[in-house]
C-alpha positions in Angstrom: -22.4 -42.5 111.5 -25.7 -43.8 110.3 -26.6 -45.2 106.9 -28.2 -42.0 105.8 -25.1 -40.0 106.5 -22.9 -42.6 104.8 -25.1 -42.6 101.7 -25.1 -38.8 101.6 -21.3 -38.6 101.7 -21.0 -41.4 99.1 -23.4 -39.6 96.7 -21.3 -36.4 97.1 -18.1 -38.3 96.2 -19.7 -40.0 93.2 -21.0 -36.6 92.0 -17.6 -35.1 92.3 -16.4 -37.7 89.9 -19.3 -37.0 87.6 -21.1 -40.3 88.3 -24.8 -39.9 88.9 -26.4 -42.6 91.0 -29.7 -42.6 89.2 -31.1 -44.7 86.4 -28.9 -47.1 84.5 -25.7 -45.3 85.4 -25.7 -46.7 88.9 -25.2 -50.2 87.4 -22.8 -49.1 84.6 -19.4 -50.8 84.4 -16.6 -48.4 85.5 -14.3 -49.4 82.7 -16.5 -50.2 79.7 -19.6 -48.0 80.1 -18.3 -45.1 82.2 -14.9 -45.1 80.4 -12.9 -44.7 83.6 -9.2 -45.5 83.8 -8.2 -47.8 86.6 -6.3 -44.9 88.4 -9.5 -42.9 88.6 -11.4 -46.0 89.9 -8.7 -46.5 92.6 -9.0 -42.8 93.5 -12.8 -43.0 93.8 -12.5 -46.0 96.0 -9.8 -44.4 98.1 -11.9 -41.2 98.5 -15.0 -43.3 99.5 -13.0 -45.3 102.0 -11.6 -42.1 103.5 -15.0 -40.3 103.7 -16.8 -43.4 105.2 -13.9 -44.5 107.5 -13.9 -48.0 106.1 -11.1 -49.9 104.5 -11.8 -52.6 101.8 -9.7 -55.7 101.3 -7.8 -55.9 98.0 -9.9 -58.9 96.9 -13.1 -56.9 97.4 -11.7 -53.9 95.4 -10.8 -56.1 92.5 -14.3 -57.6 92.3 -16.1 -54.2 92.2 -17.2 -53.2 88.7 -20.0 -50.7 89.1 -21.1 -47.9 91.5 -24.0 -49.9 92.9 -21.6 -52.8 93.7 -19.2 -50.4 95.4 -21.9 -48.9 97.5 -23.1 -52.4 98.5 -19.7 -53.3 99.7 -19.1 -50.0 101.6 -22.4 -49.5 103.3 
């Protein structure tokens, strides 16, 4: 799967969680600015891992704070 297909799938997952990847929202903190509970962030990460066929290490997951950081780690 190429980068284009990965990005397209990731955008779809973010949109299903109501997170647009445009403007300032792509750098917004999951917990403070987007007001997401940790269970939803974990669900988002799980869904992205599943869709992109990539597993992240626990230390990588704990460092991710924004959608753009998550995309950088996954793609």
